[in-house]
N, C-alpha and C positions, 0 to 999 in steps of 0.2 A: 664661417663658414657657410657656403652657401649652398642653398636644400639642392638633394640629388632632382634630378628631371626623369621621367619615366615613358616610356613609351603605352600608347595605349593602351596596347597587349601586354603590355605587364604589369600597369596599373588594374586592367583590369582579373590576375591571376592572382594577382600578392592579394589583392579584395575578395574573394571568391579562398583564398585561403586563410585571410586573418579576419576577416568580418563575419558575422553571423551569418550565415544563409536569409535568416528571415524576415531582414532590414535589408530590402528591396529596392532597385537602384529605376528609376523613372525610364522606364522604354527597356524592359531588363534583356528583350530579344539583339538591342543593338544601339549598345547603352553610346548616349553622349558625354566625351570627357570638358568639363567645363572649368577652365582656367582665369578665365575674369571676365566684370561684366561688366555696365555701366548704364544706370538710368532702369527700362525697361528692356533689356537686352544681355544676353548671355556669348559668349564669346567661346566657342572650343580649341582645339590646340593645334587644325589650321587655320585661327582667326578667323570662322567662319560665323556668322553673326543671326543670333535667335530670337523673334520677339515670344517675349517671355510672358506669358496670363497665366500662370501658375503662382506665383513668387506675392500670393500675398505679406507674406513674413516682410520683403523685402518694400515696406509700404510706403515711402517716401521716394524710391526707388535704389535701384542701386549701388554699391559705394557711393553711397550723396558725400562730396567735398565735408559740406559742414558737418557731418555727423564722422567722419574722420578724423575729422580734425580735432572736435569735440572728445573723442574719445581716447586720441595721443596724448593731446594737453593734458589730461587728467589723468592717466595712467602715467604717465612723465614727474607728474607734481606726487600724486598720492591715492593708491588703492589697496581698502584693507577692512578689512569686519565691521560689519555696519551696526557691531555695538559701540563702536566712539565713537563720541557726539561728534555731526559733520552736517554742513550745512546742505549740499545736497540734495539731502533725502526728504528733508523739509522741504526744500523751497519747489522741488516735486513733483509733493503730496499735495504743497498749497495750489500749485499750477491745475493738477487733478483734479482737486476739489471741487474745482471754480467751472470746471465744466460738465456736473456731475449735478444732479437734483441736492440739495440743501443737506437734508435729514443723510446722504453715503458722504460722512465725513472725518471715517476713519480709516487706514489704510495697513494692509501687510505687504511688503515684499518680498516676493521668489524668486526661483528664476525662468521657469514652465509653467504654462496653461496649466498641465497640473497637477504641478505643486500646486496652481493657483485653488485646483478647484476640488483637490484633496482637503485643502485647508478650508474651503468653503464648508463644505460636507460637515469636517469639525466642530466652523461655528456657529452651526444649521443645530447638531444632534445638541453642544454643548446649551444652543441657549433656550431650546426646547424640551431638552432633557427626552424626546422621542426619539425613535429609530429608521421610522419607515421612510420611504422616497417616493414619488413618482417622476416616472420621466416620460417623454416621448420616445416612441417609438422609431426604432432606426438609430439613436439619439448618440452618438460619441461624445466624451467628454473625459479623455485621456488613457495613457497606458501605465497607471500605477492600478494594483488591484483593488483598490478602495474602486477608480472610475471605469475600470472593467464591471465590475459591478451595478453599475448604475449604464452604462452603455449596450442596451440591448443590440446595436452594430458589432459587438464583440464578443458581447456574454450569448448571445447563441451559435456562436462555435467555439467556444470553449466547455464550460463545465456549465451551462446553464443560467437561469435565475432566482438568487436570493426568494428567500419568502419574505423578508424584508425590501423590496424592488419591486414596485406595481408600475407597467406601463400603459399608458395612454395612446390611443391612434393620433398619430401622425398629419397632423393639418393644414394635409394637402388638396387643396381647391381642385387640383387637377385628375389627378387618380386618387383618391381617400375616399372614406364615404359620405362625406359630406361636399360635394362639388361647385363650381361657378356662377351654375343656374340654382342652390339653395339660394333662401332669402335671406338669410342670416346665418353665415358658415363660422363666425366668428364665436357665435353663441353657444351652436350647437355641441364644436367640439369642444368648446369651453365645461359642458353639462357632461361630457364622457370626463372631466375628469373630474367632477362635483360626484358624477356615478359610483366611482374608482373610490373616490374616500368614502362614500359610502359602506361601497363592500369590505373596505379596510377595518374601519368603524364595525363594521358585524363580526369581524372576526378577530376581537376583542383589540387592535392593534393601535397607533396612535401617526397618525401622521409629521415627520419633521420639515419636510421639505416638498418643493415642486423644483425640478431642476431641470434647464431648459437653453439653448440656443437661443439669441433674439433670431438669429434669421437661421433655420436647420441646412446643415453643409453637403454632411453627408449624408441625411435623405433626399438629397435632391435638389441644392438650390433653393428650398421653401419660403415664401411670403407668408407669414403669418397672416389669417385674415383680424381685420381689422375687430377691436372688441377682448379678439380674444384672453390676451397677459391679464389684461384688466378685471374681468371675470374672473379669470383660473385664480387669480392673486385675493379676490374677494375668497372663492369657496375655501384655498386652502387657508386664508388670515383665520376663518371660521372654524378649520381644525384644528386649531394651534396653529398649524405652519408658519413656512416662512418659503419665497419664493425667491430663488437663487436664478439669475442671467448670468448665462456665461455668451461675453463679449468677446472672447479668447480669438475666437476669425473674424469680426463684423466692426467689431471697434473704432477706435479713434478718424470717423469722417470716410467710410468704406460705403457710407450708404448716403453722400453728400447732402444732403438735406439736413443733415442732424448731427452728429459725433457721436451717438453713439446710438446702434440700431434697435434694444430699445424704447425709444423714445417715437421710433414709427409708430407705439397704441396709440400713442395720445400724451397728454399735459395731465390725463389723471391717473397713468398709472408711472410707479415706480418703486424697483425692488427695492429689495432688503437687504442684498447682496448681489453683486456685480464682481467676476470675474476676466482680469482686462490679461492679455498677453501677447502672441506672435509679433503682430505689426508693432508691439511699442519700443520697443527694440532694433527695429528695422535691420533686424540679423542677429543680433546681441541677442542672451539670454537675458530677458527681462518682461517680469511677471508681478501681476498685484491682483489683491480683494481688496473693496471697497466695501465699507457695509455701513452702519446704524451705532451712537455709541452707545445702543441696550444693547445688541446685539456684540458688538467690543465688550462690553462692560461685565455680559455675563460669562464670557470666554479671559480674563482676567481671573476674574472671581473663582476661577476654579482651583487656583494657586498651584497649580503649574504653568511655568516660564516657558511662552513662547521664542526661538531666536533663529534666524536662515544665516547662517555664518556670512553670503556670499549676497543673498535677499537684499533690494536698496547699498550697494555699493557705491562709492563716490563716482566711480566711473559708471556703473550700471544707468546710474542715476542720472550723471552728464551726457551722458546717450540719448537716456527718454524726455530731458529737456531739450535737447538739439531735434528731436524728430517733433516736440508740441509744437517749434521756434519753425521751422521745414513745411507744416503744415500750414502754417497760419500764410508765412511771409511768401507760400510758393502757390497761397487760395488752392489746394488743393481738393478741401472738399466743392469747392465749387468747380474744378476740373473729375471730380468723381461724379459729380451728378451730372454737365453737360455731357461730357463725353457716354459717359452710362447711361445716358440719354437716346444718344444717337443712334450706340451699339446696339441697345435692343432695339430700336427705332430698324435699321437696318434687317435684322434674324427675322423682327415682325414681317417686314416686308419679303423676306425669303421665304416664309410660310406662307405665303402667297402661290409661290413657284412651286415650291415640294411636299409632298402628300405626306415625305416625313419625315418633317417638322412637323411635331404633335404641339410642341406649347414654347413660350416663348415667357420667361418669366424675370424677374429682377429687380433688384432697385442699384441709383450708383454701379458701382463698376463690381457689381455681387450680381452676376447673370448666369442662369441658365437654360441653355437647351435642348429640348428632351426630345428625343428620337424614336419614333413610333414603326413598327409594320403595319399597323392599320388604320385608322385616325379613329376609325367606329367604338373599336376595341380595346383603343389603347395600347395595345400587344409593345412591351418594350422594344427597344431594335438596340441588342445588346451589342452583337456582332458590327454591324455596320459601325454602333457612335466607336467602336473601335479602331474598324478600318478610320474611318475618318480622322483619328486622334494620329495614326500612324503615316498617312498621304502628308497632315497640316508637316508632321513632321518632317518627313521625307523628300516633297517635292515643295514647302514652303518655308520653310527654318522657324516655323513656329509651335512654339509649345502649347499643347492644350490638354487636359485631364479629363475624367469623366469618372461622376459619380452617382448620388441614387441608389437603391437597395437592387433596383438591376444593371447598372451601370452605363446606363441608356443615358446618360443626362452630358451634356460638354458644358465645362463647368470654367465663368472666365472670372476670375480671380486677383488681376495684375497689380504691377507697382502703381497708386495713384496718379504717375506720371503717364501715364498711357497718353496716347494724342488720338485728335478726331481720324487723320492718316491713320495709324495704328487697326481703329477702328472700321473702317473700309475695306483697308488689306485685310484682315477677317474675315470680313464677310465677302467679299470678292473668291477668294482662297474657298471656302464653304460652300456660296455658290457655285465653285466650279467645280469641286468633287460631288458632290450631287448627282450636277447636273449630267456627269459623263459617266456616275456609278450608273446613274439609274434606280434600280428597286435593292441593287446592291444583293447579288444572290449570297445568303451565307452559305455557309462550309456544306460540302455534302451534297449539295442541290445541286 
């Protein structure tokens, strides 16, 4: 039976009636109805093509034929509970292990980044027998209750901070407490974590884990200062805790120079637990926790079996293996490095032409463009950023979104097949909009 086709307004009306309204659409004032995709492009019901700078989930490109073929072939053969013995899960784990430091050698497969982070929290608490967690400000680690509790981005809007959660300053060298002129911001920001640990100990509490995205995304496309993670790990280990690196947004070669974003912090740094998600299945629900044998053994020793019905099923692992193949065969890490550097260079050149561009930062195809009303004061230009996003969509059919505490950062996390021409188009369009917009009068002025 052919699937019923709806007109856009019918789809929108049904969504408003049937889907919870807290599940918001992109461009909610004028949503785009997407009906197909390929590579870095999305197409609406009128076959208009949009350049996608948002979908970091579709890591190797939308609807990549090799991913689709792998999924269909395995689905036609077998998809079953992951508690049956099967080759795919062990072959995939072996491939992941080869990409990670040697000590990260035990894997738990789940279905989403939220599930992965929740399990990481359980592993850390079981291993240390402590409860308290340190997170960085503005962090977001997922939508489960356990993760809202450790996500300042969420809990500040809801029930507030739990007594077992402690918030360290976001290591933002553009608008944080230690900025680009500081001689050693990595050490300075790490010392804020050390101070926090001492405060926790004074309260008679003990640290379970330090939890951080390897590159804070919701915080505003932040690049952690060099030396930060290794020093924080040293302090956390001394307190009896573990370091959890959230790679849900940034793993699998997005940074270009390395396969994992935590590796940007140097060879002397290795987390105790790493969580993987979004890009792992190129749109298919697939996520994972990688950890050490010691932490995994402590989790086993609690005597409670852990199983995940769909986590690591044959189809999911076939897709995961195909994603790894495409990343290698198409040199998408190399493309992320080359195209990302070109995009960053183009945006940096725009900074010399437009006073509104306060900062350009990023690595690989993880780039942020921060808009400000005043370069000296670094006042966030929230309304202007929203207007740029709106005009890129309406005038140029380019999808971009904002992030950061004030939604003043244009973020670029496109599929890794993003091209040099795509980067040039984006820069040209932003240049035109900022030139035509002047200072962007804010509403009501």
